[in-house]
C-alpha positions in Angstrom: 3.5 18.5 28.5 2.5 17.3 25.2 2.2 13.6 24.3 1.1 14.5 20.4 3.9 16.8 18.5 1.6 18.9 15.8 4.6 19.9 14.0 7.1 16.2 13.8 6.1 13.1 12.9 8.1 10.1 14.8 8.2 6.6 14.4 7.3 4.7 17.1 5.6 8.0 18.6 2.4 8.1 20.4 1.2 9.7 17.7 2.2 6.6 15.4 0.5 4.4 17.6 -2.8 5.9 17.2 -2.9 6.6 13.6 -2.0 2.0 13.6 -5.1 2.3 15.6 -7.2 4.2 13.9 -6.6 2.3 10.9 -7.2 -1.0 12.6 -10.5 0.4 13.3 -11.6 1.6 9.8 -10.0 -2.6 8.8 -12.3 -4.3 11.2 -15.4 -2.0 10.5 -14.4 -2.7 6.8 -14.8 -6.3 7.2 -17.6 -6.4 9.3 -19.6 -4.6 6.5 -18.7 -6.5 4.4 -19.3 -9.6 5.7 -22.8 -8.5 5.9 -22.9 -6.9 2.5 -21.4 -10.3 1.2 -25.0 -12.2 3.2 -26.9 -9.6 1.1 -25.3 -10.3 -2.6 -25.9 -6.4 -2.8 -22.4 -5.8 -4.5 -23.3 -2.6 -6.2 -23.9 -1.3 -2.7 -23.0 2.6 -1.6 -20.5 1.0 1.1 -18.6 -0.2 -2.6 -19.4 2.6 -4.8 -17.7 5.3 -1.8 -14.6 3.2 -1.0 -14.2 3.3 -4.6 -14.7 7.1 -4.9 -12.8 7.6 -1.5 -10.0 5.5 -3.4 -9.7 7.4 -6.5 -10.3 11.0 -4.2 -6.9 10.2 -2.3 -5.0 9.7 -5.1 -6.1 12.7 -7.1 -6.0 14.8 -3.1 -2.1 13.3 -2.1 -1.0 13.7 -5.4 -2.2 16.7 -6.8 -0.6 18.0 -3.3 2.7 17.0 -4.7 2.4 18.3 -7.8 1.3 21.3 -6.7 4.4 24.4 -8.7 5.2 25.1 -4.9 5.9 22.2 -3.5 6.9 20.2 -7.0 10.4 18.1 -6.8 11.2 15.9 -9.8 12.7 13.3 -7.3 9.6 13.2 -4.9 6.5 14.4 -6.6 6.0 12.4 -9.4 3.2 9.4 -8.6 5.3 6.4 -9.1 6.0 4.3 -6.0 3.9 1.1 -5.7 1.2 2.7 -3.2 0.5 5.4 -5.6 -0.6 2.5 -7.9 -2.0 0.4 -5.2 -4.9 3.4 -4.9 -6.0 3.1 -8.6 -5.5 -0.7 -8.2 -7.7 -0.8 -5.5 -10.6 1.0 -7.2 -10.4 -0.6 -10.4 -10.0 -4.4 -8.2 -13.1 -3.4 -6.3 -15.5 -1.5 -8.8 -14.5 -4.5 -11.2 -13.6 -7.7 -9.6 -10.9 -8.5 -12.2 -9.0 -10.5 -10.8 -5.2 -9.7 -11.8 -5.9 -6.3 -9.9 -7.3 -8.0 -7.4 -4.3 -10.1 -6.8 -1.9 -6.9 -6.7 -4.5 -5.8 -4.2 -3.5 -8.4 -1.8 0.3 -9.0 -2.1 1.1 -5.2 -2.4 -1.4 -4.8 0.8 -0.3 -6.9 2.6 3.5 -7.2 1.5 4.4 -4.1 0.5 2.5 -1.1 2.0 2.1 -2.4 4.6 5.9 -1.0 5.9 4.2 2.2 4.8 2.0 1.9 8.5 5.4 0.4 9.8 7.7 2.4 9.1 6.6 5.4 7.0 8.2 8.1 6.0 6.4 10.8 7.2 7.8 13.7 8.8 5.5 16.0 8.8 2.6 16.1 12.4 -1.3 16.9 11.9 -0.2 20.8 11.8 0.6 19.7 7.8 -2.1 19.0 5.1 0.8 16.1 4.4 -0.1 14.2 7.5 -3.4 13.8 6.7 -3.2 13.2 3.1 -0.6 10.8 3.5 -3.0 8.7 6.3 -5.7 8.9 4.0 -4.6 7.0 0.6 -2.6 4.6 2.7 -5.9 3.8 4.8 -8.0 3.2 1.5 -5.5 0.7 0.6 -6.2 -1.0 3.2 -10.0 -0.5 3.2 -9.9 -1.7 -0.6 -7.8 -5.5 -0.1 -10.1 -5.9 3.1 -12.9 -5.7 0.7 -12.2 -7.6 -1.3 -11.2 -10.7 0.5 -14.7 -9.9 2.8 -16.8 -9.3 0.8 -15.7 -10.3 -3.0 -14.2 -13.5 -1.4 -11.4 -13.2 -3.4 -8.5 -16.3 -2.3 -5.4 -16.2 -3.7 -3.6 -18.9 -5.7 -0.8 -20.2 -6.9 -1.2 -18.4 -10.5 -2.3 -15.1 -8.6 1.3 -15.1 -6.9 3.5 -16.1 -9.2 1.3 -13.0 -11.5 1.5 -10.7 -9.0 5.7 -11.4 -8.3 6.4 -11.2 -12.1 4.2 -7.8 -12.0 6.1 -6.8 -9.4 9.3 -7.5 -10.7 8.7 -6.0 -13.7 7.5 -2.3 -12.0 10.5 -2.9 -9.3 12.9 -3.3 -12.6 11.2 -0.1 -14.1 11.8 2.0 -11.4 15.4 0.5 -10.6 16.4 2.1 -13.9 14.4 4.6 -13.5 16.7 5.7 -10.1 19.6 4.9 -11.4 20.0 7.4 -14.5 18.5 10.3 -12.6 19.3 9.4 -8.7 15.6 9.7 -7.4 14.2 6.7 -4.7 10.8 5.6 -6.5 9.6 2.3 -5.2 13.4 3.0 -2.7 14.8 1.0 -5.3 17.2 3.9 -5.4 20.7 4.8 -4.4 19.6 7.3 -1.3 17.7 5.7 1.8 14.2 7.9 3.6 15.8 9.4 6.4 13.1 7.5 8.8 14.2 4.2 10.4 12.8 1.1 7.5 13.8 -2.3 6.7 16.1 -0.9 4.2 18.9 0.1 6.6 19.3 -3.3 7.7 19.9 -4.8 3.6 23.6 -3.1 3.4 25.0 -1.2 0.3 23.1 -0.1 -2.9 22.6 -1.7 -5.3 23.2 -5.2 -3.5 20.0 -4.9 -1.4 18.4 -4.8 -4.3 19.1 -8.3 -4.2 17.6 -8.9 -0.6 14.9 -6.5 -1.4 13.9 -8.8 -4.0 14.4 -12.0 -2.1 12.8 -10.4 1.5 9.3 -9.8 -1.1 9.3 -13.2 -2.8 9.8 -14.9 0.9 6.6 -12.4 2.1 4.0 -13.0 -0.7 4.8 -17.0 -0.4 4.2 -16.5 3.6 0.5 -14.7 1.9 0.0 -17.6 0.1 0.0 -20.3 3.2 -3.4 -19.1 4.6 -5.2 -20.7 1.2 -2.6 -23.6 0.5 -4.5 -25.9 1.3 -7.9 -24.6 -0.6 -5.9 -23.8 -3.7 -4.7 -27.4 -3.6 -8.5 -28.9 -3.6 -9.3 -26.5 -6.2 -6.4 -28.0 -8.4 
């Protein structure tokens, strides 16, 4: 009996746990290399370039796959999800160290994109190209955020928190308006629900669940500030 179904993906399956383990390994490797990079003060290293190129390439491949005429669907294929943008923001943050990009990557990765790892809206198994592209572009989000924290020593402040939260609410509102008039579900703020189990299943009917999403998102962003409160207070 095969432990891994090559055609389908199921949350909580051995395949899911294996994917999470591999992503964790890449994260740990990035953290270790980031520490060495910081100590040597070589911020123009090949590894930094690799992360930037990898983030951009994974964005092109994953979105190019969905935009192909044979697979294109207006309700699913447009690169409008938070994770789609995170690849581009991650590349910008690693390449330029712009603080606004760094803060968005920190809060989006560990506050929003983390759910793509825990409850992925993925249905195809390793026999599908999309399976590999899905994990490729998500793991580069995690890699970029880890690099920003370790190699670039980014430490969020309350100003970063406010800017990231306001930017998130603004984009969420724009997606909610788009989804309302089209019936789509970009950003998962539309009227429909993914068929895979996820947190939205417990937040009640649409559109009331959007309020809960905003409140839970704010709470998670606030929790992500806790490790840095003492440092931010000492600076101010």
